[in-house]
N, C-alpha and C positions, 0 to 999 in steps of 0.2 A: 503494500499499500503505499502510495507516494504521500510525503510529508505535506503538509498545508503551506500553502504559498509557493510551492516549487512548481515550475512546468517543465514537461518533457521536452527536449529538444529533437525535432525531426533531423534525421541524417540527410545531408544535401545530397542530391543525385550525383553519381560519379560520372564525369564526362571525360573523353580522352582529351589529350592535350590539344590534338588538332581540331577538335570541336569547339575550342575557345578562341581560336584565330579567326580574324575577320576574313571573310570571303571577298574575293574580287568580283565587284558588280559591273555588269555590263551598264552602259550609260548612252552608247551611241545608237541612234535609230538603224543604222546600217547593220549593226550587229544582230539587232532584234529580227530585222527582215531575213538576214541569212539564217538565223535559227528556225524562222518560220517556214523556211523551204527545205528543212531538214527532217530527221525522224521525229515522230510523235509518239506518245504513250498517253492515252486518256486514262484519268483516274476519277473516282467519284467527286472528288472535291476540287480539283484542279487539273490542267493539262499540261503535260511536260514536253517541251520540245528541246532536241538536242542536237549539236551538230560537231562532228570532227573539224577542228580548224586546219587550215594548210600550214604546213612548216613555216615560221618565220612571222606568223601573224601576231602572236601573242603568246605568252608563257603561262603555265599553270591552268586550272580550272576556272571559269568564270560563270557567274550566274546572274540572271536579270529576273525581275518580277514585274508583273503588269496585271492590272484589273481593270476592266472597262466600266463605264457607267451602268452597264447592266447588273453589275454586282451589288449597286446601291449609291447611296450619297457618299460624300467624302468620308465621313466617319466609318461606313461600312467598308469601303475601299481600303481605307487604311488599316483597319483591323484585320482584314483578310490578308493584306501584304505583310503585316507584321508576323501572322501565323506561318505564312510560307516562308519568310526569311528564318523564321526559328527552325522549321523542319529541315530546311537546306542547311542552315548551320550545324545542325545535330547530324545530318546524314551524309551530306556531300564529302566532307573530308574523308570519311572511310571507305565510300562506295564510288564516288565520283572518280573520273580518269582524268589524268594531265592531259592537256591539249583539248579540251572539249568545252563548249559552251552549254550551258542549260538555261533555259527560260520557264519559269513556272507562272502559269496564267491562272487567275482566280476564276471561280464559277459563281453565279448568283446564288446566294443564301447558303450554299454547301460549304464553301471555303470558311466561312465564320462559324458554322455550327457543327461541322463534323468532328468526332472525337479526336483529339491530337494524336494519340498514339496509332489511331486507325490512318491518320494522314501520313505519319512517319512510315508505316508499313506500305501505304500506297506508293510512296516515293521509292521505296527500297525496290518494290516489284517493277516499277515504271523505269528505273535505272536498269535493272536486269534485263527487261525487255529491249530497250533502247541499245544496250551495248551487246546483246546477242544477236540483234538484227545487223549489226556492222561486222561480225565476224565471218 
């Protein structure tokens, strides 16, 4: 039995060191358009677009996020993008491949409401699908 006035501390989730590093984020429209013409993997809460870059274009893996106005107002779009950024930060360092660009596109209502762990699993499956198609 716990003493009165004390609180139990929850253990912080353990993350790999790579998951704590910031991701290189796509910012140029050209990169988003090139990814749009490449491989796709639809998921319930988002769409993953991925492309293998040509040598000399850029280094490392890069990721971009987008949500159209169909997702909702600015508050809803920002919330959806925050969730997409977080699953990318947790999953891409371990499963993403060097020399690839990834774009996660939010979906109306689903990106903001789907269970977070399910979204991580969706991204893992989508990455496996995209990389398997390229072999």
